[in-house]
CHARMM internal coordinates of N, CA and C (Angstrom, degrees):
IC EDIT
DIST 1 N 1 CA 1.4492
DIST 1 CA 1 C 1.4861
ANGL 1 N 1 CA 1 C 109.58
DIST 1 C 2 N 1.3255
ANGL 1 CA 1 C 2 N 120.07
DIHE 1 N 1 CA 1 C 2 N 155.95
DIST 2 N 2 CA 1.4467
ANGL 1 C 2 N 2 CA 125.52
DIHE 1 CA 1 C 2 N 2 CA -175.92
DIST 2 CA 2 C 1.5273
ANGL 2 N 2 CA 2 C 105.63
DIHE 1 C 2 N 2 CA 2 C -131.24
DIST 2 C 3 N 1.2896
ANGL 2 CA 2 C 3 N 111.80
DIHE 2 N 2 CA 2 C 3 N 134.84
DIST 3 N 3 CA 1.4774
ANGL 2 C 3 N 3 CA 121.42
DIHE 2 CA 2 C 3 N 3 CA 172.11
DIST 3 CA 3 C 1.4205
ANGL 3 N 3 CA 3 C 110.57
DIHE 2 C 3 N 3 CA 3 C -108.48
DIST 3 C 4 N 1.3374
ANGL 3 CA 3 C 4 N 122.77
DIHE 3 N 3 CA 3 C 4 N 125.81
DIST 4 N 4 CA 1.4216
ANGL 3 C 4 N 4 CA 126.35
DIHE 3 CA 3 C 4 N 4 CA 179.08
DIST 4 CA 4 C 1.5466
ANGL 4 N 4 CA 4 C 109.04
DIHE 3 C 4 N 4 CA 4 C -106.01
DIST 4 C 5 N 1.3231
ANGL 4 CA 4 C 5 N 117.72
DIHE 4 N 4 CA 4 C 5 N 131.13
DIST 5 N 5 CA 1.4623
ANGL 4 C 5 N 5 CA 120.55
DIHE 4 CA 4 C 5 N 5 CA 178.48
DIST 5 CA 5 C 1.5446
ANGL 5 N 5 CA 5 C 109.18
DIHE 4 C 5 N 5 CA 5 C -113.07
DIST 5 C 6 N 1.2420
ANGL 5 CA 5 C 6 N 115.20
DIHE 5 N 5 CA 5 C 6 N 154.34
DIST 6 N 6 CA 1.4863
ANGL 5 C 6 N 6 CA 121.22
DIHE 5 CA 5 C 6 N 6 CA 179.02
DIST 6 CA 6 C 1.5476
ANGL 6 N 6 CA 6 C 109.77
DIHE 5 C 6 N 6 CA 6 C -123.19
DIST 6 C 7 N 1.2616
ANGL 6 CA 6 C 7 N 122.18
DIHE 6 N 6 CA 6 C 7 N 152.78
DIST 7 N 7 CA 1.4248
ANGL 6 C 7 N 7 CA 127.18
DIHE 6 CA 6 C 7 N 7 CA 1.27
DIST 7 CA 7 C 1.5644
ANGL 7 N 7 CA 7 C 113.08
DIHE 6 C 7 N 7 CA 7 C -88.55
DIST 7 C 8 N 1.2866
ANGL 7 CA 7 C 8 N 118.88
DIHE 7 N 7 CA 7 C 8 N -1.03
DIST 8 N 8 CA 1.4753
ANGL 7 C 8 N 8 CA 121.97
DIHE 7 CA 7 C 8 N 8 CA -173.23
DIST 8 CA 8 C 1.4919
ANGL 8 N 8 CA 8 C 109.22
DIHE 7 C 8 N 8 CA 8 C -73.69
DIST 8 C 9 N 1.3161
ANGL 8 CA 8 C 9 N 118.92
DIHE 8 N 8 CA 8 C 9 N -28.82
DIST 9 N 9 CA 1.4616
ANGL 8 C 9 N 9 CA 124.23
DIHE 8 CA 8 C 9 N 9 CA 179.59
DIST 9 CA 9 C 1.5741
ANGL 9 N 9 CA 9 C 111.11
DIHE 8 C 9 N 9 CA 9 C 63.08
DIST 9 C 10 N 1.3252
ANGL 9 CA 9 C 10 N 115.01
DIHE 9 N 9 CA 9 C 10 N 51.89
DIST 10 N 10 CA 1.4466
ANGL 9 C 10 N 10 CA 120.27
DIHE 9 CA 9 C 10 N 10 CA 172.34
DIST 10 CA 10 C 1.5287
ANGL 10 N 10 CA 10 C 109.41
DIHE 9 C 10 N 10 CA 10 C -91.82
DIST 10 C 11 N 1.3082
ANGL 10 CA 10 C 11 N 117.00
DIHE 10 N 10 CA 10 C 11 N 127.20
DIST 11 N 11 CA 1.4431
ANGL 10 C 11 N 11 CA 118.73
DIHE 10 CA 10 C 11 N 11 CA 177.95
DIST 11 CA 11 C 1.5141
ANGL 11 N 11 CA 11 C 109.71
DIHE 10 C 11 N 11 CA 11 C -92.71
DIST 11 C 12 N 1.3237
ANGL 11 CA 11 C 12 N 117.86
DIHE 11 N 11 CA 11 C 12 N 128.53
DIST 12 N 12 CA 1.4541
ANGL 11 C 12 N 12 CA 123.62
DIHE 11 CA 11 C 12 N 12 CA -178.60
DIST 12 CA 12 C 1.5218
ANGL 12 N 12 CA 12 C 109.60
DIHE 11 C 12 N 12 CA 12 C -120.68
DIST 12 C 13 N 1.2665
ANGL 12 CA 12 C 13 N 117.66
DIHE 12 N 12 CA 12 C 13 N 132.51
DIST 13 N 13 CA 1.4623
ANGL 12 C 13 N 13 CA 122.14
DIHE 12 CA 12 C 13 N 13 CA 173.46
DIST 13 CA 13 C 1.5181
ANGL 13 N 13 CA 13 C 110.71
DIHE 12 C 13 N 13 CA 13 C -94.23
DIST 13 C 14 N 1.3178
ANGL 13 CA 13 C 14 N 116.39
DIHE 13 N 13 CA 13 C 14 N 149.82
DIST 14 N 14 CA 1.4444
ANGL 13 C 14 N 14 CA 120.95
DIHE 13 CA 13 C 14 N 14 CA -176.35
DIST 14 CA 14 C 1.5481
ANGL 14 N 14 CA 14 C 111.28
DIHE 13 C 14 N 14 CA 14 C -157.44
DIST 14 C 15 N 1.2747
ANGL 14 CA 14 C 15 N 116.87
DIHE 14 N 14 CA 14 C 15 N 161.02
DIST 15 N 15 CA 1.4428
ANGL 14 C 15 N 15 CA 120.80
DIHE 14 CA 14 C 15 N 15 CA 169.25
DIST 15 CA 15 C 1.5264
ANGL 15 N 15 CA 15 C 105.13
DIHE 14 C 15 N 15 CA 15 C -107.69
DIST 15 C 16 N 1.2894
ANGL 15 CA 15 C 16 N 113.41
DIHE 15 N 15 CA 15 C 16 N 152.76
DIST 16 N 16 CA 1.4860
ANGL 15 C 16 N 16 CA 117.53
DIHE 15 CA 15 C 16 N 16 CA -178.78
DIST 16 CA 16 C 1.5604
ANGL 16 N 16 CA 16 C 110.73
DIHE 15 C 16 N 16 CA 16 C -139.93
DIST 16 C 17 N 1.2990
ANGL 16 CA 16 C 17 N 115.87
DIHE 16 N 16 CA 16 C 17 N 151.13
DIST 17 N 17 CA 1.4687
ANGL 16 C 17 N 17 CA 121.22
DIHE 16 CA 16 C 17 N 17 CA 175.13
DIST 17 CA 17 C 1.5300
ANGL 17 N 17 CA 17 C 104.39
DIHE 16 C 17 N 17 CA 17 C -130.14
DIST 17 C 18 N 1.3452
ANGL 17 CA 17 C 18 N 115.65
DIHE 17 N 17 CA 17 C 18 N 119.16
DIST 18 N 18 CA 1.4177
ANGL 17 C 18 N 18 CA 120.98
DIHE 17 CA 17 C 18 N 18 CA 176.39
DIST 18 CA 18 C 1.5444
ANGL 18 N 18 CA 18 C 108.46
DIHE 17 C 18 N 18 CA 18 C -126.72
DIST 18 C 19 N 1.3626
ANGL 18 CA 18 C 19 N 115.84
DIHE 18 N 18 CA 18 C 19 N 114.30
DIST 19 N 19 CA 1.4341
ANGL 18 C 19 N 19 CA 120.18
DIHE 18 CA 18 C 19 N 19 CA -175.68
DIST 19 CA 19 C 1.5683
ANGL 19 N 19 CA 19 C 109.99
DIHE 18 C 19 N 19 CA 19 C -59.92
DIST 19 C 20 N 1.3270
ANGL 19 CA 19 C 20 N 115.28
DIHE 19 N 19 CA 19 C 20 N 145.36
DIST 20 N 20 CA 1.4423
ANGL 19 C 20 N 20 CA 121.49
DIHE 19 CA 19 C 20 N 20 CA -177.54
DIST 20 CA 20 C 1.5342
ANGL 20 N 20 CA 20 C 107.61
DIHE 19 C 20 N 20 CA 20 C -59.44
DIST 20 C 21 N 1.2963
ANGL 20 CA 20 C 21 N 118.39
DIHE 20 N 20 CA 20 C 21 N 135.98
DIST 21 N 21 CA 1.4452
ANGL 20 C 21 N 21 CA 124.08
DIHE 20 CA 20 C 21 N 21 CA 175.71
DIST 21 CA 21 C 1.5270
ANGL 21 N 21 CA 21 C 113.44
DIHE 20 C 21 N 21 CA 21 C 78.78
DIST 21 C 22 N 1.3275
ANGL 21 CA 21 C 22 N 117.78
DIHE 21 N 21 CA 21 C 22 N 9.81
DIST 22 N 22 CA 1.4790
ANGL 21 C 22 N 22 CA 116.51
DIHE 21 CA 21 C 22 N 22 CA -177.50
DIST 22 CA 22 C 1.5062
ANGL 22 N 22 CA 22 C 108.01
DIHE 21 C 22 N 22 CA 22 C -67.56
DIST 22 C 23 N 1.3193
ANGL 22 CA 22 C 23 N 119.03
DIHE 22 N 22 CA 22 C 23 N 130.85
DIST 23 N 23 CA 1.4728
ANGL 22 C 23 N 23 CA 120.39
DIHE 22 CA 22 C 23 N 23 CA -177.09
DIST 23 CA 23 C 1.5082
ANGL 23 N 23 CA 23 C 111.97
DIHE 22 C 23 N 23 CA 23 C -75.56
DIST 23 C 24 N 1.3239
ANGL 23 CA 23 C 24 N 114.81
DIHE 23 N 23 CA 23 C 24 N 157.30
DIST 24 N 24 CA 1.4599
ANGL 23 C 24 N 24 CA 117.45
DIHE 23 CA 23 C 24 N 24 CA 175.93
DIST 24 CA 24 C 1.5006
ANGL 24 N 24 CA 24 C 112.30
DIHE 23 C 24 N 24 CA 24 C -63.33
DIST 24 C 25 N 1.3329
ANGL 24 CA 24 C 25 N 118.01
DIHE 24 N 24 CA 24 C 25 N 144.88
DIST 25 N 25 CA 1.4321
ANGL 24 C 25 N 25 CA 123.30
DIHE 24 CA 24 C 25 N 25 CA 179.92
DIST 25 CA 25 C 1.5632
ANGL 25 N 25 CA 25 C 113.07
DIHE 24 C 25 N 25 CA 25 C 87.18
DIST 25 C 26 N 1.2695
ANGL 25 CA 25 C 26 N 117.12
DIHE 25 N 25 CA 25 C 26 N 7.20
DIST 26 N 26 CA 1.4429
ANGL 25 C 26 N 26 CA 122.39
DIHE 25 CA 25 C 26 N 26 CA 178.39
DIST 26 CA 26 C 1.5269
ANGL 26 N 26 CA 26 C 111.29
DIHE 25 C 26 N 26 CA 26 C -70.98
DIST 26 C 27 N 1.2824
ANGL 26 CA 26 C 27 N 120.64
DIHE 26 N 26 CA 26 C 27 N 155.59
DIST 27 N 27 CA 1.4497
ANGL 26 C 27 N 27 CA 122.00
DIHE 26 CA 26 C 27 N 27 CA -179.63
DIST 27 CA 27 C 1.4882
ANGL 27 N 27 CA 27 C 111.92
DIHE 26 C 27 N 27 CA 27 C -61.70
DIST 27 C 28 N 1.3300
ANGL 27 CA 27 C 28 N 114.94
DIHE 27 N 27 CA 27 C 28 N 154.89
DIST 28 N 28 CA 1.4521
ANGL 27 C 28 N 28 CA 123.43
DIHE 27 CA 27 C 28 N 28 CA -178.92
DIST 28 CA 28 C 1.5412
ANGL 28 N 28 CA 28 C 107.66
DIHE 27 C 28 N 28 CA 28 C -132.82
DIST 28 C 29 N 1.3618
ANGL 28 CA 28 C 29 N 115.43
DIHE 28 N 28 CA 28 C 29 N 129.62
DIST 29 N 29 CA 1.4775
ANGL 28 C 29 N 29 CA 121.83
DIHE 28 CA 28 C 29 N 29 CA -178.37
DIST 29 CA 29 C 1.5020
ANGL 29 N 29 CA 29 C 107.51
DIHE 28 C 29 N 29 CA 29 C -113.50
DIST 29 C 30 N 1.3048
ANGL 29 CA 29 C 30 N 119.44
DIHE 29 N 29 CA 29 C 30 N 131.39
DIST 30 N 30 CA 1.4447
ANGL 29 C 30 N 30 CA 129.77
DIHE 29 CA 29 C 30 N 30 CA 174.35
DIST 30 CA 30 C 1.4720
ANGL 30 N 30 CA 30 C 108.65
DIHE 29 C 30 N 30 CA 30 C -94.85
DIST 30 C 31 N 1.3045
ANGL 30 CA 30 C 31 N 122.90
DIHE 30 N 30 CA 30 C 31 N 121.14
DIST 31 N 31 CA 1.4890
ANGL 30 C 31 N 31 CA 124.75
DIHE 30 CA 30 C 31 N 31 CA 179.63
DIST 31 CA 31 C 1.5671
ANGL 31 N 31 CA 31 C 101.76
DIHE 30 C 31 N 31 CA 31 C -105.08
DIST 31 C 32 N 1.3052
ANGL 31 CA 31 C 32 N 115.25
DIHE 31 N 31 CA 31 C 32 N 114.54
DIST 32 N 32 CA 1.4706
ANGL 31 C 32 N 32 CA 123.22
DIHE 31 CA 31 C 32 N 32 CA 178.85
DIST 32 CA 32 C 1.5099
ANGL 32 N 32 CA 32 C 112.75
DIHE 31 C 32 N 32 CA 32 C -92.02
DIST 32 C 33 N 1.3157
ANGL 32 CA 32 C 33 N 120.49
DIHE 32 N 32 CA 32 C 33 N 149.35
DIST 33 N 33 CA 1.3970
ANGL 32 C 33 N 33 CA 122.69
DIHE 32 CA 32 C 33 N 33 CA -176.79
DIST 33 CA 33 C 1.5222
ANGL 33 N 33 CA 33 C 111.13
DIHE 32 C 33 N 33 CA 33 C -120.85
DIST 33 C 34 N 1.2646
ANGL 33 CA 33 C 34 N 118.62
DIHE 33 N 33 CA 33 C 34 N 168.13
DIST 34 N 34 CA 1.4710
ANGL 33 C 34 N 34 CA 123.89
DIHE 33 CA 33 C 34 N 34 CA 176.13
DIST 34 CA 34 C 1.5916
ANGL 34 N 34 CA 34 C 108.07
DIHE 33 C 34 N 34 CA 34 C -80.34
DIST 34 C 35 N 1.3332
ANGL 34 CA 34 C 35 N 110.41
DIHE 34 N 34 CA 34 C 35 N 178.43
DIST 35 N 35 CA 1.4367
ANGL 34 C 35 N 35 CA 116.84
DIHE 34 CA 34 C 35 N 35 CA -177.07
DIST 35 CA 35 C 1.5379
ANGL 35 N 35 CA 35 C 107.03
DIHE 34 C 35 N 35 CA 35 C -70.18
DIST 35 C 36 N 1.3030
ANGL 35 CA 35 C 36 N 118.36
DIHE 35 N 35 CA 35 C 36 N 158.60
DIST 36 N 36 CA 1.4555
ANGL 35 C 36 N 36 CA 126.89
DIHE 35 CA 35 C 36 N 36 CA -179.01
DIST 36 CA 36 C 1.5124
ANGL 36 N 36 CA 36 C 111.01
DIHE 35 C 36 N 36 CA 36 C 67.02
DIST 36 C 37 N 1.3502
ANGL 36 CA 36 C 37 N 119.96
DIHE 36 N 36 CA 36 C 37 N 15.59
DIST 37 N 37 CA 1.4179
ANGL 36 C 37 N 37 CA 119.63
DIHE 36 CA 36 C 37 N 37 CA 175.32
DIST 37 CA 37 C 1.5558
ANGL 37 N 37 CA 37 C 108.15
DIHE 36 C 37 N 37 CA 37 C -123.89
DIST 37 C 38 N 1.2663
ANGL 37 CA 37 C 38 N 116.44
DIHE 37 N 37 CA 37 C 38 N 177.72
DIST 38 N 38 CA 1.5106
ANGL 37 C 38 N 38 CA 123.45
DIHE 37 CA 37 C 38 N 38 CA 179.15
DIST 38 CA 38 C 1.5082
ANGL 38 N 38 CA 38 C 105.94
DIHE 37 C 38 N 38 CA 38 C -146.59
DIST 38 C 39 N 1.3233
ANGL 38 CA 38 C 39 N 115.61
DIHE 38 N 38 CA 38 C 39 N 175.48
DIST 39 N 39 CA 1.4494
ANGL 38 C 39 N 39 CA 121.00
DIHE 38 CA 38 C 39 N 39 CA -175.22
DIST 39 CA 39 C 1.5081
ANGL 39 N 39 CA 39 C 111.65
DIHE 38 C 39 N 39 CA 39 C -57.47
DIST 39 C 40 N 1.3338
ANGL 39 CA 39 C 40 N 116.69
DIHE 39 N 39 CA 39 C 40 N -40.21
DIST 40 N 40 CA 1.5046
ANGL 39 C 40 N 40 CA 121.83
DIHE 39 CA 39 C 40 N 40 CA -174.61
DIST 40 CA 40 C 1.5835
ANGL 40 N 40 CA 40 C 105.87
DIHE 39 C 40 N 40 CA 40 C -65.18
DIST 40 C 41 N 1.3021
ANGL 40 CA 40 C 41 N 113.83
DIHE 40 N 40 CA 40 C 41 N -43.65
DIST 41 N 41 CA 1.5319
ANGL 40 C 41 N 41 CA 116.93
DIHE 40 CA 40 C 41 N 41 CA -175.68
DIST 41 CA 41 C 1.5395
ANGL 41 N 41 CA 41 C 110.64
DIHE 40 C 41 N 41 CA 41 C -67.15
DIST 41 C 42 N 1.2873
ANGL 41 CA 41 C 42 N 121.25
DIHE 41 N 41 CA 41 C 42 N -49.13
DIST 42 N 42 CA 1.4006
ANGL 41 C 42 N 42 CA 122.56
DIHE 41 CA 41 C 42 N 42 CA 179.81
DIST 42 CA 42 C 1.5334
ANGL 42 N 42 CA 42 C 115.73
DIHE 41 C 42 N 42 CA 42 C -63.15
DIST 42 C 43 N 1.3302
ANGL 42 CA 42 C 43 N 112.45
DIHE 42 N 42 CA 42 C 43 N -36.12
DIST 43 N 43 CA 1.4779
ANGL 42 C 43 N 43 CA 117.05
DIHE 42 CA 42 C 43 N 43 CA 174.62
DIST 43 CA 43 C 1.5494
ANGL 43 N 43 CA 43 C 111.21
DIHE 42 C 43 N 43 CA 43 C -62.23
DIST 43 C 44 N 1.3346
ANGL 43 CA 43 C 44 N 116.00
DIHE 43 N 43 CA 43 C 44 N -42.92
DIST 44 N 44 CA 1.4440
ANGL 43 C 44 N 44 CA 119.85
DIHE 43 CA 43 C 44 N 44 CA 178.17
DIST 44 CA 44 C 1.5344
ANGL 44 N 44 CA 44 C 110.06
DIHE 43 C 44 N 44 CA 44 C -70.33
DIST 44 C 45 N 1.3216
ANGL 44 CA 44 C 45 N 117.21
DIHE 44 N 44 CA 44 C 45 N -41.98
DIST 45 N 45 CA 1.4873
ANGL 44 C 45 N 45 CA 122.47
DIHE 44 CA 44 C 45 N 45 CA -174.61
DIST 45 CA 45 C 1.6049
ANGL 45 N 45 CA 45 C 109.17
DIHE 44 C 45 N 45 CA 45 C -63.53
DIST 45 C 46 N 1.2976
ANGL 45 CA 45 C 46 N 115.10
DIHE 45 N 45 CA 45 C 46 N -29.86
DIST 46 N 46 CA 1.4669
ANGL 45 C 46 N 46 CA 116.18
DIHE 45 CA 45 C 46 N 46 CA 178.17
DIST 46 CA 46 C 1.5410
ANGL 46 N 46 CA 46 C 113.34
DIHE 45 C 46 N 46 CA 46 C -85.57
DIST 46 C 47 N 1.3505
ANGL 46 CA 46 C 47 N 114.33
DIHE 46 N 46 CA 46 C 47 N 4.70
DIST 47 N 47 CA 1.4747
ANGL 46 C 47 N 47 CA 119.72
DIHE 46 CA 46 C 47 N 47 CA 177.25
DIST 47 CA 47 C 1.5511
ANGL 47 N 47 CA 47 C 111.91
DIHE 46 C 47 N 47 CA 47 C 69.63
DIST 47 C 48 N 1.3692
ANGL 47 CA 47 C 48 N 116.32
DIHE 47 N 47 CA 47 C 48 N 22.02
DIST 48 N 48 CA 1.4821
ANGL 47 C 48 N 48 CA 122.53
DIHE 47 CA 47 C 48 N 48 CA -179.10
DIST 48 CA 48 C 1.4955
ANGL 48 N 48 CA 48 C 110.15
DIHE 47 C 48 N 48 CA 48 C 63.81
DIST 48 C 49 N 1.3187
ANGL 48 CA 48 C 49 N 117.68
DIHE 48 N 48 CA 48 C 49 N 22.88
DIST 49 N 49 CA 1.4508
ANGL 48 C 49 N 49 CA 124.29
DIHE 48 CA 48 C 49 N 49 CA -176.45
DIST 49 CA 49 C 1.5449
ANGL 49 N 49 CA 49 C 110.32
DIHE 48 C 49 N 49 CA 49 C -65.83
DIST 49 C 50 N 1.3154
ANGL 49 CA 49 C 50 N 119.40
DIHE 49 N 49 CA 49 C 50 N -38.19
DIST 50 N 50 CA 1.4519
ANGL 49 C 50 N 50 CA 121.01
DIHE 49 CA 49 C 50 N 50 CA 179.29
DIST 50 CA 50 C 1.5529
ANGL 50 N 50 CA 50 C 109.95
DIHE 49 C 50 N 50 CA 50 C -68.50
DIST 50 C 51 N 1.3734
ANGL 50 CA 50 C 51 N 117.18
DIHE 50 N 50 CA 50 C 51 N -33.69
DIST 51 N 51 CA 1.4341
ANGL 50 C 51 N 51 CA 118.21
DIHE 50 CA 50 C 51 N 51 CA 174.64
DIST 51 CA 51 C 1.4895
ANGL 51 N 51 CA 51 C 112.75
DIHE 50 C 51 N 51 CA 51 C -62.37
DIST 51 C 52 N 1.2839
ANGL 51 CA 51 C 52 N 116.82
DIHE 51 N 51 CA 51 C 52 N -43.41
DIST 52 N 52 CA 1.5582
ANGL 51 C 52 N 52 CA 124.93
DIHE 51 CA 51 C 52 N 52 CA -178.48
DIST 52 CA 52 C 1.5130
ANGL 52 N 52 CA 52 C 106.15
DIHE 51 C 52 N 52 CA 52 C -65.33
DIST 52 C 53 N 1.2832
ANGL 52 CA 52 C 53 N 119.63
DIHE 52 N 52 CA 52 C 53 N -45.06
DIST 53 N 53 CA 1.4526
ANGL 52 C 53 N 53 CA 123.69
DIHE 52 CA 52 C 53 N 53 CA 179.89
DIST 53 CA 53 C 1.4893
ANGL 53 N 53 CA 53 C 110.22
DIHE 52 C 53 N 53 CA 53 C -63.72
DIST 53 C 54 N 1.3673
ANGL 53 CA 53 C 54 N 118.31
DIHE 53 N 53 CA 53 C 54 N -43.80
DIST 54 N 54 CA 1.4020
ANGL 53 C 54 N 54 CA 119.65
DIHE 53 CA 53 C 54 N 54 CA 177.46
DIST 54 CA 54 C 1.5383
ANGL 54 N 54 CA 54 C 114.51
DIHE 53 C 54 N 54 CA 54 C -60.87
DIST 54 C 55 N 1.3041
ANGL 54 CA 54 C 55 N 113.54
DIHE 54 N 54 CA 54 C 55 N -36.57
DIST 55 N 55 CA 1.4951
ANGL 54 C 55 N 55 CA 120.18
DIHE 54 CA 54 C 55 N 55 CA 177.76
DIST 55 CA 55 C 1.5026
ANGL 55 N 55 CA 55 C 109.73
DIHE 54 C 55 N 55 CA 55 C -60.54
DIST 55 C 56 N 1.3669
ANGL 55 CA 55 C 56 N 114.20
DIHE 55 N 55 CA 55 C 56 N -47.45
DIST 56 N 56 CA 1.4412
ANGL 55 C 56 N 56 CA 121.04
DIHE 55 CA 55 C 56 N 56 CA -177.90
DIST 56 CA 56 C 1.5341
ANGL 56 N 56 CA 56 C 116.71
DIHE 55 C 56 N 56 CA 56 C -67.78
DIST 56 C 57 N 1.3956
ANGL 56 CA 56 C 57 N 111.59
DIHE 56 N 56 CA 56 C 57 N -37.36
DIST 57 N 57 CA 1.4789
ANGL 56 C 57 N 57 CA 118.60
DIHE 56 CA 56 C 57 N 57 CA -168.72
DIST 57 CA 57 C 1.5676
ANGL 57 N 57 CA 57 C 112.40
DIHE 56 C 57 N 57 CA 57 C -104.76
DIST 57 C 58 N 1.3108
ANGL 57 CA 57 C 58 N 116.26
DIHE 57 N 57 CA 57 C 58 N -8.97
DIST 58 N 58 CA 1.4743
ANGL 57 C 58 N 58 CA 119.40
DIHE 57 CA 57 C 58 N 58 CA 175.93
DIST 58 CA 58 C 1.5230
ANGL 58 N 58 CA 58 C 116.26
DIHE 57 C 58 N 58 CA 58 C 76.32
DIST 58 C 59 N 1.3515
ANGL 58 CA 58 C 59 N 113.22
DIHE 58 N 58 CA 58 C 59 N 62.02
DIST 59 N 59 CA 1.4624
ANGL 58 C 59 N 59 CA 119.39
DIHE 58 CA 58 C 59 N 59 CA 173.87
DIST 59 CA 59 C 1.5652
ANGL 59 N 59 CA 59 C 107.66
DIHE 58 C 59 N 59 CA 59 C -149.75
DIST 59 C 60 N 1.3101
ANGL 59 CA 59 C 60 N 115.60
DIHE 59 N 59 CA 59 C 60 N 163.52
DIST 60 N 60 CA 1.4691
ANGL 59 C 60 N 60 CA 123.29
DIHE 59 CA 59 C 60 N 60 CA 176.86
DIST 60 CA 60 C 1.5515
ANGL 60 N 60 CA 60 C 109.12
DIHE 59 C 60 N 60 CA 60 C -98.19
DIST 60 C 61 N 1.2758
ANGL 60 CA 60 C 61 N 115.08
DIHE 60 N 60 CA 60 C 61 N 155.44
DIST 61 N 61 CA 1.4832
ANGL 60 C 61 N 61 CA 122.52
DIHE 60 CA 60 C 61 N 61 CA -179.36
DIST 61 CA 61 C 1.5310
ANGL 61 N 61 CA 61 C 109.98
DIHE 60 C 61 N 61 CA 61 C -128.05
DIST 61 C 62 N 1.3273
ANGL 61 CA 61 C 62 N 114.00
DIHE 61 N 61 CA 61 C 62 N 136.35
DIST 62 N 62 CA 1.4833
ANGL 61 C 62 N 62 CA 120.30
DIHE 61 CA 61 C 62 N 62 CA 178.63
DIST 62 CA 62 C 1.5247
ANGL 62 N 62 CA 62 C 105.26
DIHE 61 C 62 N 62 CA 62 C -124.83
DIST 62 C 63 N 1.3743
ANGL 62 CA 62 C 63 N 114.71
DIHE 62 N 62 CA 62 C 63 N 134.08
DIST 63 N 63 CA 1.4389
ANGL 62 C 63 N 63 CA 124.65
DIHE 62 CA 62 C 63 N 63 CA 178.63
DIST 63 CA 63 C 1.5181
ANGL 63 N 63 CA 63 C 106.34
DIHE 62 C 63 N 63 CA 63 C -118.43
DIST 63 C 64 N 1.3549
ANGL 63 CA 63 C 64 N 117.12
DIHE 63 N 63 CA 63 C 64 N 89.21
DIST 64 N 64 CA 1.4750
ANGL 63 C 64 N 64 CA 119.53
DIHE 63 CA 63 C 64 N 64 CA -178.09
DIST 64 CA 64 C 1.5604
ANGL 64 N 64 CA 64 C 112.53
DIHE 63 C 64 N 64 CA 64 C -71.31
DIST 64 C 65 N 1.2933
ANGL 64 CA 64 C 65 N 116.31
DIHE 64 N 64 CA 64 C 65 N 147.03
DIST 65 N 65 CA 1.4721
ANGL 64 C 65 N 65 CA 123.90
DIHE 64 CA 64 C 65 N 65 CA 172.98
DIST 65 CA 65 C 1.6058
ANGL 65 N 65 CA 65 C 105.23
DIHE 64 C 65 N 65 CA 65 C -80.17
DIST 65 C 66 N 1.2804
ANGL 65 CA 65 C 66 N 114.02
DIHE 65 N 65 CA 65 C 66 N 162.41
DIST 66 N 66 CA 1.4594
ANGL 65 C 66 N 66 CA 118.89
DIHE 65 CA 65 C 66 N 66 CA 176.06
DIST 66 CA 66 C 1.4719
ANGL 66 N 66 CA 66 C 111.60
DIHE 65 C 66 N 66 CA 66 C -77.83
DIST 66 C 67 N 1.3548
ANGL 66 CA 66 C 67 N 115.64
DIHE 66 N 66 CA 66 C 67 N 162.74
DIST 67 N 67 CA 1.4419
ANGL 66 C 67 N 67 CA 123.38
DIHE 66 CA 66 C 67 N 67 CA 179.56
DIST 67 CA 67 C 1.5488
ANGL 67 N 67 CA 67 C 111.39
DIHE 66 C 67 N 67 CA 67 C -70.93
DIST 67 C 68 N 1.3355
ANGL 67 CA 67 C 68 N 116.45
DIHE 67 N 67 CA 67 C 68 N 121.60
DIST 68 N 68 CA 1.4372
ANGL 67 C 68 N 68 CA 119.90
DIHE 67 CA 67 C 68 N 68 CA 177.30
DIST 68 CA 68 C 1.5006
ANGL 68 N 68 CA 68 C 116.90
DIHE 67 C 68 N 68 CA 68 C 68.10
DIST 68 C 69 N 1.3691
ANGL 68 CA 68 C 69 N 114.03
DIHE 68 N 68 CA 68 C 69 N 14.55
DIST 69 N 69 CA 1.5051
ANGL 68 C 69 N 69 CA 115.56
DIHE 68 CA 68 C 69 N 69 CA -178.75
DIST 69 CA 69 C 1.5064
ANGL 69 N 69 CA 69 C 108.70
DIHE 68 C 69 N 69 CA 69 C -132.02
DIST 69 C 70 N 1.3819
ANGL 69 CA 69 C 70 N 115.10
DIHE 69 N 69 CA 69 C 70 N -49.57
DIST 70 N 70 CA 1.4595
ANGL 69 C 70 N 70 CA 125.62
DIHE 69 CA 69 C 70 N 70 CA -172.30
DIST 70 CA 70 C 1.4290
ANGL 70 N 70 CA 70 C 119.58
DIHE 69 C 70 N 70 CA 70 C -23.07
END
COOR INIT
IC SEED 1 N 1 CA 1 C
IC BUILD
């Protein structure tokens, strides 16, 4: 997926987890990673724990990739 921001127009790629049936307006958690990682790596490194927590607690999770690396 790609997120476009304005007015700078920087395209960011990311991975997301949205529990099935999550209603509009639900909370959103951004999971940030260290350098040399990306969204896929941090999601796996956390053992998909944020996905499971989101499923239980009712929120979406975004794992953004780094700028010019991801």
